[in-house]
C-alpha positions as CSV (number, residue, x, y, z in Angstrom):
1,M,-0.1,0.2,0.0
2,F,3.3,2.2,0.6
3,R,4.5,1.6,-2.6
4,W,0.8,2.4,-4.6
5,A,0.6,5.6,-2.9
6,L,3.9,6.7,-4.0
7,W,2.9,5.6,-7.8
8,F,-0.4,7.2,-7.1
9,M,1.2,10.5,-6.1
10,L,3.4,10.7,-9.0
11,I,0.5,9.9,-11.1
12,N,-0.7,13.1,-9.7
13,S,2.4,15.3,-9.9
14,F,2.4,14.6,-13.7
15,A,-1.2,16.2,-13.6
16,L,0.3,19.3,-11.2
17,M,2.4,19.6,-14.0
18,I,0.0,20.1,-17.1
19,I,-2.2,22.0,-15.3
20,S,0.9,24.0,-13.7
21,M,1.8,24.8,-17.1
22,K,-0.1,28.0,-17.1
23,Y,1.5,29.9,-15.1
24,Y,4.0,30.2,-17.9
25,T,1.4,31.2,-20.1
26,A,1.7,34.8,-17.9
27,V,5.1,35.3,-17.6
28,P,7.8,35.0,-20.2
29,L,9.8,32.0,-20.0
30,P,13.8,33.1,-18.6
31,E,16.1,33.6,-21.1
32,P,19.4,32.7,-19.9
33,L,20.7,29.1,-19.7
34,L,21.2,28.6,-16.1
35,A,17.8,30.0,-15.4
36,R,16.1,28.1,-17.3
37,T,18.2,24.5,-15.8
38,F,17.0,26.0,-12.6
39,L,13.4,25.9,-14.2
40,G,13.7,22.3,-15.3
41,L,14.7,21.0,-12.1
42,S,11.9,23.4,-9.8
43,Y,9.0,22.8,-11.8
44,P,9.2,19.1,-12.1
45,G,10.4,18.4,-8.3
46,H,8.0,21.1,-6.8
47,L,6.1,19.7,-8.0
48,I,6.0,16.2,-7.5
49,S,6.7,17.8,-3.6
50,L,3.3,18.8,-3.7
51,A,1.8,15.9,-4.9
52,V,3.5,14.0,-1.6
53,Y,2.2,16.5,0.8
54,A,-0.7,13.8,1.1
55,L,1.8,11.3,1.9
56,P,2.5,11.9,5.8
57,I,-1.6,11.5,6.2
58,V,-2.2,8.6,4.1
59,G,0.8,6.3,5.7
60,L,-1.2,7.0,9.2
61,G,-4.2,5.5,7.2
62,I,-2.8,2.7,5.8
63,L,-0.8,1.9,9.3
64,F,-4.2,2.1,11.4
65,Y,-6.8,1.4,9.3
66,P,-5.1,-0.6,6.0
67,K,-8.2,-1.4,4.2
68,R,-7.8,-0.6,0.4
69,W,-11.7,1.6,0.0
70,F,-10.3,3.4,3.1
71,V,-6.9,4.0,1.6
72,F,-8.0,4.8,-2.0
73,T,-11.5,6.8,-0.7
74,L,-8.4,9.0,1.8
75,S,-5.9,9.3,-0.8
76,I,-8.4,10.6,-3.9
77,I,-10.3,13.1,-1.5
78,L,-6.6,14.4,-0.6
79,E,-5.4,14.6,-4.1
80,V,-8.2,16.0,-5.3
81,F,-7.9,18.7,-3.0
82,I,-4.2,19.3,-4.1
83,I,-5.0,19.8,-7.3
84,L,-8.4,22.0,-6.9
85,T,-6.1,24.2,-5.0
86,V,-3.6,24.5,-7.0
87,L,-6.2,24.7,-10.2
88,I,-7.7,27.7,-8.6
89,D,-4.5,29.5,-7.8
90,T,-3.6,29.1,-11.8
91,F,-6.4,31.4,-12.4
92,V,-6.2,33.9,-9.5
93,F,-2.0,33.9,-10.7
94,A,-3.0,34.9,-14.2
95,Q,-5.5,37.6,-13.9
96,Y,-3.5,39.3,-10.5
97,R,0.3,37.7,-10.6
98,F,-0.1,36.6,-6.4
99,H,-0.7,33.2,-5.5
100,L,-3.4,32.2,-2.7
101,N,-2.3,33.7,0.0
102,G,-3.5,35.0,3.8
103,M,-6.0,38.0,2.0
104,I,-8.1,35.1,0.2
105,W,-8.3,33.3,3.6
106,N,-9.1,36.8,5.4
107,L,-11.8,37.2,3.1
108,L,-13.1,33.8,3.0
109,R,-12.9,33.8,7.0
110,S,-14.9,37.2,7.5
111,G,-17.5,35.8,4.8
112,A,-17.3,39.0,2.2
113,A,-15.3,37.2,-0.5
114,S,-18.6,37.5,-2.7
115,D,-18.3,40.8,-2.2
116,V,-15.0,41.4,-3.1
117,L,-14.5,38.4,-5.8
118,P,-17.7,38.2,-7.7
119,V,-18.7,34.1,-7.8
120,T,-21.6,33.8,-10.2
121,G,-23.8,30.4,-10.5
122,M,-21.8,29.5,-13.6
123,L,-18.8,29.8,-12.1
124,W,-20.3,27.1,-9.1
125,L,-21.7,24.8,-11.7
126,I,-18.3,24.7,-13.7
127,F,-16.6,24.2,-9.9
128,L,-19.0,21.1,-9.5
129,M,-18.4,19.4,-13.1
130,V,-14.5,20.4,-12.6
131,V,-14.6,18.1,-9.1
132,A,-16.9,15.9,-10.3
133,L,-14.5,15.0,-13.2
134,L,-11.6,14.6,-11.2
135,L,-12.9,12.2,-8.3
136,V,-13.6,9.9,-11.9
137,C,-10.1,10.7,-13.3
138,E,-9.0,9.9,-9.4
139,W,-10.6,6.4,-9.2
140,V,-9.1,5.6,-12.7
141,A,-5.8,6.5,-11.8
142,A,-5.4,4.5,-8.3
143,R,-6.4,1.3,-9.9
144,I,-4.1,2.0,-12.8
145,A,-1.6,2.7,-9.9
146,W,-3.0,-1.2,-7.9
147,S,-2.6,-2.7,-10.7
148,W,1.2,-1.5,-11.3
149,V,1.9,-2.9,-8.4
150,V,0.7,-5.7,-7.4
151,K,1.9,-7.5,-10.4
152,D,5.1,-9.9,-10.3
153,R,7.7,-7.6,-12.4
154,P,10.5,-4.5,-11.8
155,H,8.8,-1.5,-10.7
156,Y,12.1,0.6,-10.6
157,G,10.4,2.6,-7.8
158,R,14.2,3.1,-6.0
159,L,15.9,4.1,-9.2
160,V,12.8,6.7,-9.6
161,G,13.2,7.7,-5.9
162,V,16.7,8.5,-6.2
163,L,16.2,10.3,-9.4
164,I,13.7,12.6,-8.2
165,V,15.2,13.4,-4.8
166,M,18.3,14.3,-7.3
167,V,16.3,16.8,-9.4
168,I,14.6,18.8,-5.6
169,L,18.0,18.8,-4.0
170,A,19.7,20.1,-7.7
171,G,17.2,23.1,-7.8
172,H,17.4,24.0,-4.1
173,G,21.6,24.1,-4.6
174,L,20.9,26.1,-7.6
175,H,18.8,28.4,-6.3
176,A,20.7,28.7,-2.9
177,W,23.4,29.9,-5.3
178,A,22.0,32.0,-6.7
179,D,20.5,33.9,-4.3
180,A,23.4,34.3,-2.6
181,N,25.5,35.8,-5.5
182,N,21.8,38.3,-7.0
183,H,21.4,36.1,-9.9
184,T,17.9,37.4,-10.4
185,A,16.9,35.7,-13.3
186,I,17.0,32.4,-11.5
187,T,15.5,34.1,-7.9
188,K,12.3,35.6,-10.0
189,Q,11.0,31.8,-11.3
190,V,10.6,31.3,-7.4
191,R,7.6,33.5,-7.8
192,Y,5.7,31.6,-10.4
193,L,5.4,28.1,-8.3
194,P,2.4,28.1,-6.0
195,G,4.0,27.7,-2.2
196,Y,7.6,27.4,-3.5
197,K,10.2,28.1,-0.5
198,P,13.6,27.4,-1.9
199,L,16.8,27.4,0.0
200,T,18.7,30.1,0.5
201,M,22.1,30.5,2.7
202,K,23.8,33.4,1.7
203,R,25.9,33.6,4.8
204,T,27.1,30.3,4.7
205,L,28.1,30.8,1.5
206,V,30.0,34.0,1.4
207,K,32.2,32.4,4.5
208,L,33.0,30.0,2.5
209,G,34.1,32.2,-0.3
210,F,30.9,31.1,-3.5
211,A,29.5,34.6,-2.6
212,P,30.4,37.9,-2.4
213,A,29.1,40.4,0.4
214,S,26.1,42.4,-1.0
215,T,27.0,45.9,-1.9
216,E,23.6,46.6,-3.6
217,P,21.2,49.2,-2.0
218,S,18.8,48.0,0.1
219,L,14.9,48.2,-0.9
220,R,12.3,46.1,1.3
221,L,9.0,45.7,3.1
222,K,9.9,47.3,6.6
223,D,10.1,44.3,9.9
224,S,9.8,46.2,12.7
225,G,9.1,44.4,15.2
226,S,8.1,47.4,17.5
227,S,4.8,49.0,18.4
228,M,3.7,52.6,16.0
229,A,5.3,56.0,17.2
230,Y,2.0,57.7,14.9
231,P,2.2,60.6,15.3
232,L,5.7,61.6,16.4
233,E,5.0,64.3,18.8
234,P,1.3,65.7,19.4
235,I,-0.6,67.4,17.1
236,N,-1.6,71.1,17.3
237,C,-4.4,72.6,15.9
238,S,-6.5,75.7,16.9
239,A,-10.3,75.1,17.3
240,A,-11.6,76.8,14.1
241,T,-13.6,80.0,14.7
242,S,-17.6,80.2,14.7
243,T,-17.4,78.8,10.7
244,K,-16.5,75.4,10.8
245,K,-16.5,73.5,7.6
246,N,-18.3,70.8,6.7
247,L,-16.6,67.7,4.8
248,L,-18.1,64.9,2.3
249,L,-16.0,62.3,1.2
250,I,-17.3,60.5,-2.0
251,V,-14.9,57.0,-2.8
252,I,-16.1,55.1,-5.5
253,E,-14.5,51.2,-5.5
254,S,-12.0,50.4,-8.3
255,W,-12.4,54.0,-10.5
256,R,-9.6,54.7,-12.8
257,F,-8.2,57.7,-14.2
258,D,-9.6,57.9,-17.5
259,T,-13.2,57.6,-16.7
260,L,-13.9,61.0,-15.3
261,T,-15.7,62.0,-18.4
262,S,-18.7,64.1,-19.3
263,E,-20.3,60.7,-20.6
264,I,-19.4,58.5,-18.3
265,T,-19.3,60.7,-15.0
266,P,-21.6,63.7,-16.3
267,N,-22.1,64.9,-12.4
268,I,-19.1,64.5,-11.1
269,W,-17.7,66.3,-14.5
270,N,-19.7,69.2,-13.8
271,I,-17.8,69.1,-10.4
272,S,-14.7,69.1,-11.2
273,K,-14.8,72.4,-13.4
274,A,-16.6,74.1,-10.5
275,G,-13.0,72.8,-8.4
276,W,-10.1,71.4,-8.2
277,S,-9.4,68.3,-10.8
278,F,-5.8,66.8,-10.1
279,E,-5.0,65.2,-13.3
280,K,-1.6,62.7,-12.2
281,H,-3.3,62.0,-8.8
282,F,-2.4,58.2,-7.7
283,S,-3.8,55.8,-4.9
284,S,-1.8,54.8,-1.6
285,G,-2.5,51.0,-3.0
286,N,-3.6,48.8,-5.5
287,A,-6.5,47.3,-3.2
288,T,-8.9,49.0,-1.0
289,R,-7.5,48.5,2.2
290,F,-4.2,50.4,1.3
291,G,-6.1,52.8,-0.7
292,I,-8.7,53.6,2.3
293,F,-5.6,53.6,4.6
294,G,-3.7,56.1,2.4
295,L,-6.3,58.4,2.2
296,F,-6.9,58.7,6.4
297,Y,-3.8,58.3,7.7
298,G,-2.1,60.0,5.5
299,L,0.5,57.5,5.9
300,Y,2.4,54.4,3.2
301,G,0.2,51.3,3.5
302,T,3.2,49.1,4.6
303,Y,2.1,50.3,7.9
304,W,-1.2,49.0,7.4
305,H,-0.5,45.6,9.7
306,T,1.2,47.2,12.6
307,L,-2.0,49.7,13.2
308,L,-4.6,47.1,12.5
309,A,-3.1,45.3,15.3
310,E,-2.9,48.1,17.5
311,E,-6.1,49.3,16.6
312,K,-5.1,52.8,16.1
313,S,-7.5,55.5,14.1
314,P,-5.9,58.0,12.0
315,V,-5.1,61.9,13.7
316,L,-7.6,63.2,11.0
317,M,-10.9,61.0,12.8
318,R,-9.2,62.2,15.9
319,E,-9.1,65.9,15.1
320,L,-12.8,65.3,13.5
321,E,-14.1,64.0,16.6
322,K,-12.2,66.1,19.3
323,Q,-13.7,69.4,17.2
324,T,-17.6,67.7,18.0
325,Y,-17.8,66.7,13.8
326,R,-21.1,64.8,13.1
327,M,-20.5,61.3,11.7
328,G,-22.0,60.2,9.1
329,I,-20.3,57.0,7.7
330,F,-22.0,55.2,5.0
331,A,-20.5,52.1,3.3
332,S,-21.6,49.5,0.9
333,A,-18.8,47.2,1.1
334,P,-18.5,45.9,4.6
335,L,-16.3,48.1,6.9
336,I,-15.1,44.9,9.0
337,S,-13.7,43.2,5.5
338,P,-11.3,44.8,5.2
339,E,-10.9,45.4,8.7
340,F,-11.8,49.8,8.7
341,D,-13.9,49.2,12.1
342,R,-10.2,48.5,13.3
343,T,-8.4,50.9,12.1
344,V,-10.2,54.0,10.2
345,F,-13.3,53.9,12.3
346,S,-11.6,52.0,15.4
347,D,-13.1,55.1,17.7
348,I,-16.4,54.9,16.7
349,R,-16.9,51.9,15.8
350,A,-20.3,51.3,18.3
351,K,-21.8,54.3,16.6
352,I,-21.7,53.3,13.0
353,E,-23.6,51.0,10.5
354,L,-20.4,48.1,9.4
355,R,-22.4,46.5,7.1
356,Q,-25.4,47.3,5.1
357,E,-28.6,45.2,4.1
358,G,-28.9,44.9,0.3
359,K,-28.6,41.6,-1.4
360,N,-26.0,43.0,-3.9
361,P,-23.7,46.4,-4.4
362,V,-26.5,47.9,-6.6
363,E,-28.8,47.8,-3.8
364,R,-26.3,48.7,-1.1
365,D,-25.4,51.8,-3.0
366,R,-28.9,52.7,-3.5
367,M,-29.8,52.1,0.4
368,I,-26.6,54.2,1.5
369,T,-27.7,57.2,-1.1
370,D,-31.0,57.7,0.9
371,K,-29.5,57.5,4.1
372,M,-26.8,59.8,3.5
373,I,-29.5,62.6,2.0
374,R,-31.3,61.7,5.6
375,F,-27.8,62.5,7.3
376,L,-28.0,65.6,6.1
377,D,-31.8,66.9,6.4
378,A,-30.8,66.0,10.2
379,Q,-28.0,67.9,10.3
380,P,-28.1,70.9,13.1
381,A,-27.4,74.4,11.3
382,D,-24.8,74.8,14.4
383,T,-22.7,71.7,14.1
384,P,-20.3,70.5,11.5
385,F,-20.6,67.8,9.9
386,F,-18.2,64.6,8.5
387,G,-20.0,62.3,5.8
388,F,-18.3,59.5,4.2
389,L,-20.0,57.5,1.2
390,F,-18.5,54.6,-0.3
391,Y,-19.8,53.0,-3.0
392,D,-18.7,49.7,-4.2
393,S,-21.2,48.8,-7.5
394,P,-17.9,49.2,-9.8
395,H,-16.5,46.9,-7.9
396,A,-18.5,44.0,-9.6
397,A,-19.5,46.1,-12.6
398,A,-23.2,45.8,-11.3
399,Q,-25.7,48.6,-11.9
400,P,-30.0,48.3,-12.2
401,E,-30.7,46.2,-15.8
402,H,-32.7,49.6,-17.3
403,I,-28.8,52.1,-17.0
404,A,-26.9,50.6,-19.6
405,P,-26.1,53.6,-21.7
406,F,-23.0,51.9,-23.0
407,Q,-23.4,48.9,-25.6
408,P,-22.3,46.2,-25.8
409,A,-21.7,45.3,-22.8
410,L,-21.7,42.1,-21.0
411,K,-24.5,40.6,-19.1
412,E,-22.1,38.7,-16.6
413,V,-18.4,38.6,-16.0
414,N,-17.3,34.8,-16.0
415,H,-13.9,35.6,-15.0
416,L,-12.5,31.9,-16.0
417,A,-13.0,33.0,-19.2
418,L,-10.8,36.0,-19.3
419,N,-7.7,35.4,-20.9
420,N,-5.2,37.6,-23.3
421,S,-7.4,37.1,-26.6
422,T,-10.8,38.0,-24.6
423,D,-11.8,41.2,-26.7
424,P,-12.3,43.7,-23.6
425,V,-14.6,46.2,-24.9
426,P,-18.0,45.1,-23.6
427,Y,-16.3,44.1,-19.8
428,F,-15.5,48.4,-20.4
429,N,-18.6,49.1,-21.2
430,K,-20.6,47.1,-18.6
431,Y,-18.1,48.7,-15.6
432,K,-18.7,52.3,-17.4
433,N,-22.3,51.8,-17.5
434,S,-22.4,51.1,-13.4
435,L,-19.9,54.1,-13.3
436,Y,-22.5,56.2,-14.6
437,Y,-25.1,55.1,-12.0
438,V,-22.5,55.4,-8.8
439,D,-22.5,59.5,-10.4
440,M,-26.3,59.8,-10.4
441,L,-26.5,59.0,-7.3
442,A,-23.7,61.1,-6.3
443,G,-25.4,63.8,-7.9
444,E,-28.6,63.0,-5.9
445,V,-26.5,63.8,-2.6
446,L,-24.9,66.8,-4.4
447,A,-28.2,68.0,-5.5
448,H,-29.6,67.9,-1.9
449,L,-26.3,69.4,-0.8
450,A,-27.1,72.8,-3.4
451,K,-30.5,72.2,-2.4
452,K,-30.0,73.2,1.1
453,K,-27.3,75.3,0.6
454,M,-24.5,73.5,2.1
455,L,-22.4,73.5,-0.5
456,E,-21.2,77.0,-0.2
457,N,-19.9,75.3,3.9
458,T,-18.7,72.1,2.1
459,I,-15.4,70.7,1.1
460,V,-16.2,67.8,-1.1
461,I,-13.7,65.3,-2.3
462,I,-14.6,62.2,-5.0
463,T,-12.2,60.0,-5.7
464,G,-11.5,56.0,-6.3
465,D,-9.6,53.6,-3.8
466,H,-7.5,52.2,-6.9
467,G,-7.6,52.2,-10.1
468,E,-9.3,48.8,-12.5
469,E,-7.1,47.0,-15.7
470,F,-9.2,46.0,-18.9
471,N,-5.9,44.0,-19.8
472,D,-4.8,47.5,-20.9
473,L,-1.1,46.3,-21.0
474,K,-1.6,43.0,-22.8
475,M,-0.5,41.1,-20.2
476,N,-3.3,39.3,-19.4
477,Y,-4.0,41.8,-16.2
478,W,-7.9,42.3,-15.4
479,G,-9.2,43.8,-12.6
480,H,-6.8,45.3,-9.7
481,V,-3.9,43.7,-7.1
482,G,-2.0,42.2,-9.8
483,N,0.5,44.9,-10.6
484,F,1.2,49.0,-9.8
485,S,0.5,50.4,-13.9
486,R,-1.2,53.9,-13.9
487,F,-4.3,51.4,-15.3
488,Q,-4.3,49.6,-11.4
489,T,-3.2,52.8,-8.8
490,Q,-4.2,56.2,-10.8
491,T,-7.6,57.4,-10.3
492,P,-9.6,60.6,-10.3
493,L,-9.0,62.9,-7.3
494,V,-12.1,65.8,-7.6
495,V,-12.0,68.2,-4.9
496,L,-14.6,71.6,-4.4
497,W,-13.2,73.7,-2.0
498,P,-15.6,76.9,-1.0
499,G,-14.1,80.1,-1.9
500,E,-11.2,78.5,-4.0
501,S,-11.5,79.1,-7.6
502,P,-11.4,76.4,-10.1
503,S,-8.5,74.7,-10.8
504,A,-7.1,71.5,-13.1
505,F,-3.4,70.8,-11.3
506,T,-0.7,68.8,-13.2
507,H,1.4,67.5,-10.8
508,V,1.8,64.3,-9.6
509,T,-0.5,64.0,-6.3
510,S,-1.8,61.2,-4.0
511,H,-3.6,60.0,-1.4
512,L,-1.5,60.5,1.4
513,D,-1.8,63.8,0.2
514,I,-5.7,64.5,1.8
515,A,-5.3,64.2,5.2
516,P,-2.2,66.4,5.6
517,T,-4.3,69.3,3.7
518,L,-7.4,68.9,5.4
519,M,-5.8,68.9,9.1
520,N,-3.9,72.1,7.7
521,R,-6.5,73.9,5.8
522,M,-9.4,73.0,7.3
523,L,-9.0,71.7,10.9
524,G,-6.1,74.2,11.0
525,C,-3.7,72.1,12.6
526,T,0.0,73.7,12.6
527,T,1.8,70.6,13.4
528,E,4.4,69.6,10.4
529,P,2.6,67.4,8.3
530,S,5.3,65.1,8.6
531,K,5.1,64.6,12.3
532,Y,2.0,62.3,11.5
533,S,1.7,61.6,7.5
534,N,4.1,60.4,4.5
535,G,2.1,62.8,2.2
536,R,2.0,66.7,1.7
537,N,0.1,69.8,0.9
538,L,-2.3,68.5,-2.2
539,V,-1.4,72.1,-3.8
540,D,2.4,71.9,-3.2
541,L,3.7,72.1,-7.0
542,S,7.5,71.3,-6.1
543,P,8.2,68.1,-8.1
544,R,8.1,64.7,-6.8
545,P,10.8,62.3,-7.1
546,Y,8.3,59.1,-6.8
547,V,5.3,58.1,-5.3
548,L,5.1,54.9,-3.1
549,I,2.5,52.6,-3.4
550,S,1.5,49.5,-1.7
551,S,0.2,45.9,-1.6
552,W,0.1,42.7,0.4
553,D,3.8,41.9,0.4
554,T,4.9,44.5,-1.9
555,F,4.9,48.3,-2.5
556,S,6.4,50.0,-5.8
557,T,8.1,53.2,-6.4
558,I,6.2,55.1,-9.1
559,E,9.0,57.5,-11.0
560,T,8.5,59.4,-14.1
561,D,10.5,56.8,-16.2
562,R,10.4,53.3,-14.4
563,I,8.2,51.5,-11.7
564,T,10.4,49.8,-8.9
565,V,8.5,46.9,-7.4
566,A,10.3,45.2,-4.0
567,K,9.0,42.0,-2.6
568,K,8.6,41.8,1.1
569,S,12.4,39.4,0.5
570,G,14.1,42.2,-1.1
571,E,13.7,41.2,-4.7
572,I,13.0,44.1,-6.8
573,D,11.8,44.7,-10.9
574,I,13.0,47.7,-12.6
575,L,10.2,48.3,-15.2
576,D,8.6,51.1,-17.8
577,Q,5.4,52.4,-17.6
578,S,4.3,49.4,-20.0
579,Y,5.3,47.3,-16.9
580,R,8.0,45.8,-19.0
581,E,11.2,45.1,-18.0
582,L,14.5,47.6,-18.0
583,R,17.1,46.0,-19.0
584,G,20.7,46.7,-17.4
585,A,18.6,49.0,-14.9
586,K,19.7,49.5,-11.2
587,V,18.1,50.4,-8.2
588,R,18.6,54.1,-7.5
589,P,20.5,54.8,-3.9
590,E,18.6,57.7,-3.2
591,I,15.3,56.7,-3.6
592,S,16.1,53.5,-1.5
593,K,16.7,55.5,1.0
594,S,14.2,57.7,0.9
595,A,11.6,55.4,0.7
596,M,12.9,53.3,3.6
597,E,13.1,56.1,5.6
598,G,9.5,57.0,5.0
599,M,8.4,53.4,6.0
600,G,10.4,53.1,9.0
601,R,9.3,57.0,10.6
602,F,7.1,56.0,12.3
603,Y,7.9,52.6,14.0
604,G,8.8,53.1,18.0
605,R,12.7,53.0,18.6
């Protein structure tokens, strides 16, 4: 039975190899011969290892209950689970260039996965059909392996086992050498295989003389090991006089920079012509949590995990409370996933609605619009307010059926069918229809403010949490979280500031700039922004060397001529604006030093 289990798992490893070829349709094959050699070793070696992950459990089953039907059933279930996990991972990786990770688990655990990763009935049907097919194939494979094992003839098991061990060890050894010698053509291959943890022994190889000591500038995520020192000093704000300005912040999920037009979003377009519009505005992240985090805190998204653990609210929200602002917080997507109830709104969690009751984003967006209008109707004349609206329909490209001015448009999006040859126009039109719907709702709120003559004393800020891509790079990227190109990170920003003349700004701005601008210009805070923020005043026109944008385990510095992407491990990609590798490009030490300082500034010493 042990021999059968090993042969059965080897058969499954070939299935995993076939499925995993999809990873390499999303990325180019390496060019150097040594890198291709590593791929030839690590690819089969790792996928055989994945198939054998089931062996400890199967082994226990053989030892304690060696019935063939039981061992077969246990092995088949475990291998189906492994194959399904890798199969789903290939689709995730093809669109987002990351593997199944803590973010996906967090969404599943919180029950909010359907809000963030829309799953249709058709996808469930396909999933069940695949499971049924896999079960049948696994049973056939189990019978074939058993018939092979019981026959009285040489089986070459020891020879095959020795060859497999040699391939695995050779792959890990080659990676250890490449890691120590900064041979990135090899080390960058690791990201393409799910769950691959290759051997590293840099210090040992340096001591033995097989690798030089590193002299490259460091650019990696800060691992603090300490609590936050945020803010660095007490915030000094002069209590506003009799006329405190109100603040209305409208955030539109997945709003990309080129869809603020008179056709797609006419109401917001009109506001942009009457106020400030920022034409080169970047989010602080390519995912919702890091975009909203940077907007409220004015901090790099790399601080998210620490501030979440400490449940420390942003100084902006604290000051709004201190100055007795009335709060109207209405979000279509749940405020518990991402955990904004434990970060941005942690101080007022018990006073706000964390989740709306609507069945879908369309209903919930309608609901929060009505609630905001009722909130404005109940506004006392002698109290300032802070209103926050977070519209979610564009994330799922959803809108009422009767609102569909852009055609042809998809009725339903099958994310499994998206590939490099998919025509993006029907999907993009569906997305534009959802923006048109949200613009109608936002227009109702803005019209109500005007009707009640509140616009004369209300700062209105309208932006997105991040962008949205429709294979614009022709690299099979769809949606967001997948890369740091402008399609996924650049979003509109419109500001209507009472008493200020209309202006279209063309300098580079960031979500990080919004909190310090409000602290200074609206709340009367005189503390230097660098004491509580990585941002600066929105209308500061001085040159900006880069903007830093964060994701789950990566961040990027965006410059005019390049995008530098740094992984937690320290691995770095330097890309042009079309997201192709800049061959021979080196990390710029001054940018690295500045970024590292900013990512470490607010950690306790």
